[in-house]
Backbone as CSV, one residue per row, in Angstrom:
resi,resn,N_x,N_y,N_z,CA_x,CA_y,CA_z,C_x,C_y,C_z
1,MET,0.846,-1.204,0.000,0.000,0.000,0.000,0.878,1.250,0.000
2,ILE,0.515,2.217,-0.833,1.244,3.485,-0.885,0.941,4.301,0.367
3,ILE,1.983,4.780,1.010,1.807,5.587,2.227,2.552,6.914,2.054
4,PHE,1.835,7.993,2.309,2.442,9.319,2.239,2.790,9.729,3.673
5,ASP,3.958,9.240,4.104,4.365,9.325,5.496,5.304,10.498,5.737
6,ASP,5.990,10.476,6.882,6.906,11.564,7.238,8.036,11.713,6.225
7,LYS,8.484,10.597,5.670,9.528,10.661,4.649,9.032,11.432,3.428
8,TRP,7.806,11.139,3.013,7.216,11.839,1.864,7.048,13.328,2.174
9,LYS,6.538,13.614,3.358,6.335,15.015,3.742,7.658,15.769,3.785
10,ASN,8.721,15.080,4.169,10.032,15.729,4.227,10.550,16.070,2.824
11,ILE,10.183,15.250,1.830,10.559,15.566,0.447,9.909,16.885,0.026
12,VAL,8.617,17.027,0.318,7.905,18.272,-0.006,8.511,19.443,0.758
13,LYS,8.785,19.234,2.026,9.348,20.297,2.867,10.712,20.728,2.356
14,THR,11.586,19.773,2.086,12.942,20.075,1.640,12.942,20.692,0.246
15,GLY,12.149,20.116,-0.659,12.103,20.618,-2.022,11.559,22.028,-2.119
16,SER,10.607,22.358,-1.264,9.996,23.685,-1.284,10.951,24.773,-0.808
17,LYS,11.952,24.380,-0.062,12.928,25.366,0.415,13.676,26.021,-0.744
18,SER,13.756,25.337,-1.887,14.446,25.921,-3.043,13.693,27.130,-3.586
19,PHE,12.405,27.269,-3.209,11.610,28.433,-3.602,11.467,29.425,-2.452
20,GLY,12.222,29.191,-1.373,12.158,30.082,-0.216,10.924,29.864,0.635
21,LEU,10.334,28.683,0.568,9.093,28.397,1.284,9.348,27.520,2.508
22,SER,8.509,27.700,3.498,8.596,26.906,4.714,7.182,26.573,5.181
23,PHE,6.931,25.310,5.540,5.601,24.882,5.938,5.615,24.239,7.317
24,ASN,4.526,24.454,8.061,4.422,23.846,9.383,3.883,22.424,9.267
25,ASP,3.839,21.722,10.398,3.427,20.316,10.387,1.995,20.144,9.886
26,HIS,1.134,21.095,10.237,-0.262,21.010,9.796,-0.367,21.101,8.273
27,GLN,0.352,22.020,7.683,0.335,22.160,6.224,0.895,20.912,5.550
28,LEU,1.980,20.373,6.076,2.569,19.160,5.505,1.600,17.979,5.598
29,GLU,0.842,17.935,6.686,-0.165,16.879,6.830,-1.282,17.048,5.799
30,LEU,-1.645,18.301,5.500,-2.662,18.552,4.477,-2.173,18.145,3.092
31,PHE,-0.908,18.410,2.795,-0.336,17.950,1.524,-0.426,16.421,1.426
32,ALA,-0.098,15.743,2.520,-0.146,14.278,2.539,-1.569,13.765,2.381
33,THR,-2.535,14.450,2.993,-3.946,14.079,2.844,-4.390,14.228,1.395
34,HIS,-3.984,15.330,0.768,-4.273,15.555,-0.657,-3.691,14.419,-1.497
35,ALA,-2.431,14.078,-1.248,-1.760,13.033,-2.013,-2.428,11.676,-1.818
36,THR,-2.799,11.369,-0.585,-3.469,10.099,-0.290,-4.800,10.009,-1.013
37,HIS,-5.556,11.096,-0.974,-6.854,11.151,-1.643,-6.684,11.010,-3.157
38,LEU,-5.662,11.672,-3.692,-5.353,11.576,-5.117,-5.063,10.125,-5.502
39,TYR,-4.248,9.470,-4.711,-3.867,8.081,-4.994,-5.084,7.162,-4.953
40,GLN,-5.942,7.346,-3.958,-7.118,6.491,-3.815,-8.097,6.691,-4.965
41,TRP,-8.362,7.943,-5.321,-9.303,8.226,-6.406,-8.726,7.832,-7.759
42,ASN,-7.409,7.872,-7.877,-6.779,7.557,-9.164,-6.966,6.094,-9.549
43,LYS,-7.344,5.256,-8.594,-7.652,3.872,-8.894,-8.964,3.759,-9.670
44,LYS,-9.826,4.788,-9.499,-11.156,4.770,-10.122,-11.232,5.645,-11.365
45,ILE,-10.594,6.812,-11.318,-10.627,7.730,-12.455,-9.215,8.212,-12.745
46,ASN,-8.992,8.628,-13.963,-7.649,9.030,-14.379,-7.368,10.469,-13.961
47,LEU,-6.736,10.640,-12.798,-6.351,11.962,-12.320,-4.896,12.273,-12.636
48,THR,-4.053,11.241,-12.654,-2.635,11.437,-12.919,-2.004,10.154,-13.426
49,ALA,-1.043,10.317,-14.331,-0.273,9.157,-14.809,0.943,8.927,-13.927
50,ILE,1.204,9.851,-13.015,2.349,9.747,-12.106,1.943,8.911,-10.900
51,LYS,2.605,7.814,-10.675,2.199,6.854,-9.638,3.188,6.754,-8.473
52,GLU,4.476,6.992,-8.716,5.475,6.844,-7.652,5.361,8.004,-6.666
53,THR,5.497,7.693,-5.379,5.281,8.707,-4.349,6.266,9.879,-4.467
54,ASP,7.537,9.579,-4.736,8.527,10.653,-4.859,8.206,11.561,-6.042
55,ASP,7.754,10.964,-7.147,7.400,11.754,-8.324,6.154,12.595,-8.077
56,ILE,5.204,12.057,-7.318,4.019,12.838,-6.955,4.423,14.054,-6.137
57,ALA,5.330,13.841,-5.197,5.816,14.962,-4.374,6.483,16.023,-5.231
58,LEU,7.325,15.581,-6.154,8.124,16.511,-6.937,7.333,17.146,-8.074
59,LYS,6.707,16.310,-8.904,6.147,16.797,-10.168,4.733,17.354,-10.041
60,HIS,4.082,17.091,-8.917,2.785,17.701,-8.670,2.872,18.771,-7.576
61,PHE,3.290,18.364,-6.383,3.224,19.265,-5.239,4.314,20.338,-5.272
62,ILE,5.562,19.930,-5.331,6.648,20.910,-5.322,6.572,21.808,-6.544
63,ASP,6.273,21.233,-7.696,6.159,22.035,-8.910,5.054,23.076,-8.778
64,SER,3.901,22.694,-8.253,2.809,23.651,-8.051,3.218,24.782,-7.112
65,LEU,4.001,24.444,-6.104,4.394,25.424,-5.090,5.383,26.458,-5.616
66,ALA,5.961,26.195,-6.773,6.863,27.179,-7.384,6.137,28.485,-7.687
67,LEU,4.803,28.444,-7.779,4.011,29.641,-8.072,3.858,30.575,-6.874
68,VAL,3.986,30.037,-5.667,3.645,30.796,-4.461,4.334,32.160,-4.384
69,PRO,5.635,32.272,-4.667,6.287,33.581,-4.543,5.758,34.638,-5.512
70,TYR,5.014,34.231,-6.534,4.527,35.175,-7.548,3.096,35.650,-7.279
71,ILE,2.486,35.164,-6.202,1.095,35.493,-5.906,1.014,36.276,-4.597
72,LYS,0.429,37.462,-4.652,0.310,38.307,-3.468,-0.703,37.714,-2.491
73,LYS,-0.515,38.036,-1.225,-1.429,37.570,-0.186,-2.848,38.065,-0.455
74,GLN,-3.806,37.252,-0.068,-5.238,37.557,-0.161,-5.712,37.749,-1.606
75,SER,-5.000,37.193,-2.558,-5.413,37.282,-3.952,-6.583,36.335,-4.229
76,ARG,-7.385,36.730,-5.188,-8.434,35.855,-5.718,-7.854,35.179,-6.954
77,VAL,-7.824,33.844,-6.934,-7.091,33.074,-7.942,-8.028,32.117,-8.667
78,LEU,-7.957,32.112,-9.996,-8.688,31.148,-10.813,-7.700,30.139,-11.388
79,ASP,-7.962,28.852,-11.142,-7.144,27.763,-11.677,-7.942,27.084,-12.783
80,ILE,-7.521,27.277,-14.026,-8.232,26.704,-15.171,-7.673,25.318,-15.490
81,GLY,-8.560,24.321,-15.470,-8.132,22.944,-15.724,-7.399,22.347,-14.545
82,SER,-8.000,22.434,-13.370,-7.298,22.073,-12.133,-7.032,20.582,-11.992
83,GLY,-7.874,19.749,-12.584,-7.631,18.298,-12.539,-7.601,17.755,-11.127
84,GLY,-6.428,17.317,-10.684,-6.259,16.770,-9.341,-5.984,17.823,-8.279
85,GLY,-6.209,19.098,-8.618,-5.993,20.174,-7.644,-4.649,20.846,-7.769
86,PHE,-4.057,20.743,-8.958,-2.730,21.313,-9.205,-2.817,22.401,-10.266
87,PRO,-2.436,23.612,-9.923,-1.819,24.006,-8.656,-2.789,24.510,-7.587
88,GLY,-4.093,24.668,-7.926,-5.014,25.391,-7.069,-5.064,24.967,-5.621
89,PHE,-5.247,23.660,-5.370,-5.383,23.214,-3.989,-4.063,23.337,-3.229
90,CYS,-2.962,23.088,-3.918,-1.648,23.261,-3.279,-1.429,24.707,-2.853
91,LEU,-1.841,25.637,-3.706,-1.693,27.055,-3.382,-2.504,27.422,-2.146
92,LYS,-3.693,26.853,-2.023,-4.546,27.134,-0.867,-3.925,26.622,0.424
93,ILE,-3.342,25.427,0.386,-2.679,24.893,1.576,-1.479,25.759,1.947
94,ALA,-0.725,26.175,0.928,0.479,26.983,1.175,0.137,28.381,1.669
95,SER,-0.948,28.954,1.128,-1.345,30.324,1.476,-2.841,30.328,1.765
96,PRO,-3.243,30.011,2.995,-4.663,29.871,3.325,-5.482,31.146,3.120
97,ASP,-4.816,32.305,3.025,-5.539,33.570,2.834,-6.025,33.754,1.402
98,LEU,-5.585,32.918,0.471,-6.011,33.038,-0.916,-7.466,32.587,-1.076
99,ASP,-8.158,33.214,-2.010,-9.512,32.813,-2.402,-9.379,32.096,-3.741
100,ILE,-9.606,30.787,-3.745,-9.316,29.949,-4.915,-10.595,29.431,-5.565
101,VAL,-10.656,29.558,-6.879,-11.702,28.913,-7.671,-11.006,27.974,-8.662
102,MET,-11.358,26.687,-8.595,-10.800,25.689,-9.493,-11.889,25.247,-10.460
103,ILE,-11.590,25.257,-11.759,-12.577,24.779,-12.723,-11.980,23.655,-13.565
104,ASP,-12.864,22.752,-13.976,-12.440,21.661,-14.855,-13.647,21.215,-15.669
105,SER,-13.403,20.788,-16.897,-14.485,20.393,-17.787,-14.927,18.949,-17.585
106,THR,-14.212,18.210,-16.721,-14.539,16.803,-16.466,-15.229,16.668,-15.114
107,GLN,-16.474,16.189,-15.130,-17.264,16.105,-13.905,-16.597,15.241,-12.835
108,LYS,-16.003,14.112,-13.236,-15.394,13.220,-12.249,-14.242,13.890,-11.512
109,LYS,-13.489,14.737,-12.211,-12.388,15.447,-11.563,-12.914,16.485,-10.575
110,VAL,-14.010,17.131,-10.928,-14.624,18.095,-10.007,-15.206,17.374,-8.799
111,ASN,-15.746,16.179,-9.006,-16.230,15.382,-7.876,-15.092,15.083,-6.903
112,PHE,-13.930,14.752,-7.456,-12.753,14.527,-6.617,-12.401,15.782,-5.822
113,LEU,-12.370,16.922,-6.498,-12.006,18.179,-5.834,-13.019,18.528,-4.752
114,ASP,-14.310,18.335,-5.031,-15.347,18.608,-4.028,-15.157,17.719,-2.801
115,ASP,-14.837,16.452,-3.039,-14.644,15.523,-1.923,-13.404,15.891,-1.118
116,LEU,-12.356,16.340,-1.814,-11.133,16.774,-1.130,-11.403,17.992,-0.260
117,ILE,-12.150,18.946,-0.800,-12.514,20.145,-0.023,-13.320,19.734,1.211
118,ARG,-14.237,18.793,1.044,-15.073,18.338,2.157,-14.238,17.660,3.240
119,ILE,-13.322,16.789,2.820,-12.519,16.039,3.789,-11.596,16.969,4.582
120,ILE,-10.962,17.882,3.892,-10.020,18.788,4.567,-10.766,19.899,5.298
121,GLY,-11.951,20.246,4.806,-12.770,21.228,5.512,-12.304,22.662,5.343
122,MET,-11.796,22.990,4.162,-11.302,24.344,3.915,-12.410,25.264,3.416
123,GLU,-12.310,26.530,3.811,-13.181,27.562,3.283,-12.373,28.450,2.354
124,GLY,-13.071,29.199,1.492,-12.365,30.073,0.565,-11.779,29.339,-0.610
125,ILE,-12.379,28.185,-0.931,-11.950,27.425,-2.113,-13.167,26.678,-2.645
126,GLU,-13.336,26.677,-3.969,-14.453,25.975,-4.573,-14.024,25.347,-5.894
127,ALA,-14.772,24.317,-6.296,-14.532,23.647,-7.570,-15.809,23.701,-8.394
128,LYS,-15.666,23.990,-9.681,-16.831,24.101,-10.553,-16.634,23.276,-11.819
129,HIS,-17.688,22.548,-12.184,-17.670,21.789,-13.434,-18.160,22.696,-14.557
130,ILE,-17.224,23.336,-15.227,-17.574,24.288,-16.279,-16.325,24.588,-17.103
131,ARG,-16.549,24.977,-18.329,-15.440,25.428,-19.178,-15.239,26.923,-19.008
132,ALA,-14.014,27.363,-19.186,-13.720,28.789,-19.076,-14.525,29.589,-20.092
133,GLU,-14.757,29.003,-21.267,-15.518,29.680,-22.307,-16.942,30.005,-21.863
134,GLU,-17.493,29.207,-20.935,-18.846,29.420,-20.423,-18.837,30.299,-19.174
135,LEU,-17.846,30.094,-18.321,-17.790,30.832,-17.054,-17.605,32.329,-17.263
136,LYS,-16.987,32.718,-18.357,-16.694,34.137,-18.582,-17.950,34.986,-18.713
137,TYR,-19.107,34.346,-18.931,-20.369,35.091,-19.042,-21.050,35.293,-17.688
138,ASN,-20.483,34.697,-16.659,-21.037,34.831,-15.309,-20.395,36.037,-14.627
139,ASN,-21.201,37.031,-14.266,-20.670,38.272,-13.694,-20.039,38.090,-12.326
140,LEU,-20.290,36.947,-11.669,-19.639,36.683,-10.383,-18.163,36.349,-10.577
141,TYR,-17.781,36.017,-11.799,-16.411,35.588,-12.076,-15.714,36.469,-13.116
142,LYS,-16.462,37.033,-14.020,-15.882,37.863,-15.069,-15.231,39.112,-14.484
143,GLY,-13.951,39.304,-14.780,-13.231,40.497,-14.345,-13.017,40.618,-12.856
144,THR,-13.017,39.474,-12.129,-12.935,39.543,-10.661,-11.664,38.928,-10.074
145,PHE,-10.762,38.440,-10.925,-9.610,37.704,-10.399,-8.316,38.511,-10.457
146,ASP,-7.539,38.369,-9.390,-6.201,38.981,-9.336,-5.197,38.156,-10.130
147,VAL,-5.417,36.836,-10.150,-4.472,35.917,-10.792,-5.243,34.801,-11.479
148,VAL,-4.828,34.454,-12.707,-5.325,33.255,-13.377,-4.121,32.352,-13.629
149,VAL,-4.237,31.081,-13.219,-3.116,30.141,-13.328,-3.547,28.877,-14.045
150,SER,-2.562,28.127,-14.532,-2.820,26.800,-15.079,-1.521,26.028,-15.268
151,ARG,-1.616,24.703,-15.080,-0.539,23.790,-15.453,-0.998,22.875,-16.580
152,ALA,-2.240,23.017,-16.997,-2.845,21.996,-17.842,-2.823,22.305,-19.333
153,PHE,-2.630,23.544,-19.706,-2.770,23.900,-21.112,-1.488,23.637,-21.897
154,SER,-1.668,23.025,-23.084,-0.516,22.739,-23.930,-0.089,23.967,-24.728
155,ARG,-1.050,24.848,-25.041,-0.730,26.030,-25.842,-0.971,27.297,-25.039
156,LEU,0.051,28.116,-24.979,-0.001,29.337,-24.202,-0.948,30.367,-24.806
157,ASP,-1.016,30.442,-26.138,-1.886,31.439,-26.768,-3.351,31.189,-26.422
158,LYS,-3.765,29.929,-26.404,-5.142,29.599,-26.035,-5.410,29.955,-24.579
159,PHE,-4.455,29.666,-23.716,-4.626,29.963,-22.293,-4.788,31.463,-22.056
160,VAL,-4.008,32.274,-22.756,-4.108,33.726,-22.604,-5.479,34.228,-23.041
161,LYS,-5.984,33.726,-24.169,-7.302,34.147,-24.662,-8.407,33.754,-23.678
162,LEU,-8.289,32.566,-23.082,-9.285,32.125,-22.113,-9.215,32.913,-20.812
163,SER,-8.021,33.302,-20.421,-7.814,33.964,-19.130,-8.223,35.423,-19.117
164,LYS,-8.034,36.107,-20.225,-8.200,37.561,-20.276,-9.540,38.057,-19.717
165,PRO,-10.693,37.433,-20.022,-11.962,37.955,-19.510,-12.098,37.913,-17.989
166,PHE,-11.281,37.109,-17.313,-11.416,36.943,-15.864,-10.576,37.925,-15.056
167,LEU,-9.651,38.608,-15.702,-8.717,39.472,-14.987,-9.377,40.771,-14.545
168,ASN,-9.091,41.178,-13.295,-9.497,42.517,-12.872,-8.488,43.533,-13.415
169,GLU,-8.630,44.763,-13.044,-7.829,45.840,-13.632,-6.332,45.601,-13.536
170,ASN,-5.892,45.024,-12.416,-4.464,44.777,-12.210,-4.129,43.285,-12.234
171,GLY,-5.008,42.494,-12.824,-4.833,41.045,-12.796,-3.653,40.562,-13.622
172,ILE,-3.118,39.401,-13.233,-1.975,38.809,-13.927,-2.279,37.370,-14.312
173,ILE,-1.594,36.904,-15.338,-1.653,35.513,-15.759,-0.330,34.848,-15.392
174,LEU,-0.410,33.662,-14.795,0.779,32.867,-14.493,0.625,31.507,-15.166
175,ALA,1.445,31.264,-16.159,1.378,30.006,-16.908,2.631,29.182,-16.617
176,MET,2.433,27.943,-16.216,3.545,27.047,-15.925,3.879,26.252,-17.183
177,LYS,5.120,26.352,-17.605,5.556,25.727,-18.849,6.855,24.950,-18.633
178,GLY,7.281,24.290,-19.690,8.535,23.555,-19.633,9.718,24.448,-19.932
179,GLN,10.759,23.851,-20.407,11.998,24.573,-20.686,11.861,25.414,-21.961
180,ASN,12.382,26.642,-21.908,12.490,27.525,-23.078,11.166,27.722,-23.836
181,PRO,10.263,28.555,-23.305,8.968,28.787,-23.956,8.980,29.952,-24.943
182,SER,10.133,30.319,-25.479,10.266,31.523,-26.294,9.364,31.519,-27.525
183,GLU,9.193,30.366,-28.171,8.347,30.304,-29.358,6.885,30.594,-29.024
184,GLU,6.429,30.058,-27.905,5.046,30.307,-27.493,4.840,31.770,-27.112
185,ILE,5.844,32.386,-26.525,5.748,33.802,-26.180,5.587,34.648,-27.443
186,LYS,6.313,34.301,-28.485,6.195,35.027,-29.750,4.777,34.926,-30.308
187,GLU,4.157,33.761,-30.153,2.797,33.561,-30.646,1.801,34.436,-29.892
188,ILE,2.007,34.612,-28.586,1.120,35.465,-27.792,1.154,36.899,-28.309
189,GLU,2.327,37.356,-28.630,2.491,38.747,-29.058,1.755,39.042,-30.361
190,GLN,1.380,38.014,-31.101,0.669,38.189,-32.366,-0.852,38.092,-32.222
191,LEU,-1.343,37.773,-31.020,-2.775,37.632,-30.828,-3.489,38.966,-31.002
192,LYS,-4.579,38.957,-31.751,-5.332,40.203,-31.947,-5.946,40.699,-30.643
193,GLU,-6.228,39.763,-29.706,-6.823,40.136,-28.424,-5.889,40.977,-27.571
194,VAL,-4.580,40.914,-27.829,-3.619,41.609,-26.966,-2.756,42.610,-27.727
195,ARG,-2.942,42.701,-29.042,-2.042,43.495,-29.873,-2.024,44.973,-29.475
196,ASN,-3.176,45.520,-29.087,-3.259,46.937,-28.731,-3.340,47.162,-27.223
197,SER,-2.912,46.184,-26.465,-2.947,46.287,-25.007,-1.595,46.742,-24.468
198,ASP,-1.536,46.872,-23.142,-0.279,47.211,-22.470,0.401,45.955,-21.936
199,MET,0.194,44.864,-22.624,0.710,43.578,-22.178,2.221,43.584,-21.983
200,ASN,2.634,42.963,-20.879,4.060,42.785,-20.596,4.279,41.322,-20.233
201,ILE,5.289,40.707,-20.830,5.556,39.286,-20.610,6.948,39.103,-20.020
202,LYS,7.010,38.326,-18.933,8.292,37.958,-18.357,8.314,36.444,-18.126
203,SER,9.445,35.845,-18.395,9.613,34.416,-18.194,10.655,34.170,-17.109
204,TYR,10.292,33.342,-16.134,11.183,33.033,-15.021,11.494,31.536,-15.029
205,SER,12.755,31.192,-15.081,13.164,29.789,-15.051,13.380,29.333,-13.615
206,TYR,13.085,28.071,-13.368,13.381,27.484,-12.067,13.751,26.020,-12.257
207,ILE,14.389,25.475,-11.251,14.834,24.081,-11.291,14.053,23.273,-10.265
208,LEU,13.410,22.198,-10.727,12.799,21.279,-9.777,13.916,20.514,-9.074
209,PRO,13.937,20.538,-7.750,15.028,19.894,-7.012,15.028,18.382,-7.184
210,PHE,16.109,17.780,-6.755,16.322,16.328,-6.748,16.606,15.759,-8.144
211,GLN,15.832,16.173,-9.146,16.038,15.644,-10.501,16.571,16.711,-11.454
212,ASN,16.752,17.938,-10.960,17.294,19.048,-11.755,16.549,19.248,-13.083
213,ILE,15.235,19.263,-12.991,14.389,19.489,-14.162,14.150,20.988,-14.315
214,GLU,14.466,21.517,-15.494,14.266,22.950,-15.721,12.849,23.216,-16.208
215,ARG,12.198,24.183,-15.574,10.852,24.571,-15.961,10.771,26.097,-15.936
216,SER,9.625,26.627,-16.320,9.485,28.078,-16.369,8.083,28.523,-15.990
217,ILE,8.006,29.734,-15.489,6.749,30.409,-15.197,6.687,31.650,-16.050
218,ILE,5.621,31.789,-16.818,5.442,32.972,-17.644,4.435,33.887,-16.955
219,LYS,4.847,35.102,-16.678,3.988,36.083,-16.010,3.583,37.139,-17.036
220,ILE,2.275,37.324,-17.178,1.740,38.273,-18.152,0.902,39.314,-17.422
221,THR,1.217,40.566,-17.603,0.481,41.663,-16.975,-0.024,42.610,-18.068
222,GLY,-0.878,43.553,-17.665,-1.353,44.583,-18.578,-2.523,44.195,-19.441
223,LEU,-3.210,43.087,-19.100,-4.367,42.662,-19.899,-5.690,42.904,-19.192
224,GLY,-5.648,43.340,-17.926,-6.864,43.534,-17.152,-7.626,44.790,-17.545
């Protein structure tokens, strides 16, 4: 049986230090509860292809936590395509003051997220079964977010177009990508939706610890 024990929690704790983060025992226990729930539900529905405990710690939890330094306290955050709660639920555990909305187009994944929220008993976080293309017409969500994030989108240009309607006046987009996203950045600059805006794009590289995997965070401002 897979167990997310103190050894597993120490991997998350140690790996997160590379981003300048520190977590208490309660937060580490919540990460382990999330991981355990993910593992149990993954037997029934496809939440992740990553099965090894160390890889779950690194490629889901620690990777999601790389976003924390880029998000201001008490921000309202939209996670598009949250799946197993990455990065949205991880961000909430790391920064409980955040107001998180996680959306996914797959009902079974939202059922998982709802059950996770129920088990952990967190407030200020919700999961919705809806596409971003539909949610943008709801005035409770349109133009109300400080940050829009995602780890799920393969194309950055599509993610930017989907995110733009949700940003408030000073809202930012944070897109998690692999190594060297320069070609995708060029494609964003050609979008008609942003051509006459004050858009500013910055790319930040980081290294996932233990396996020295290079990844990047693209921060986009000026679209709100």
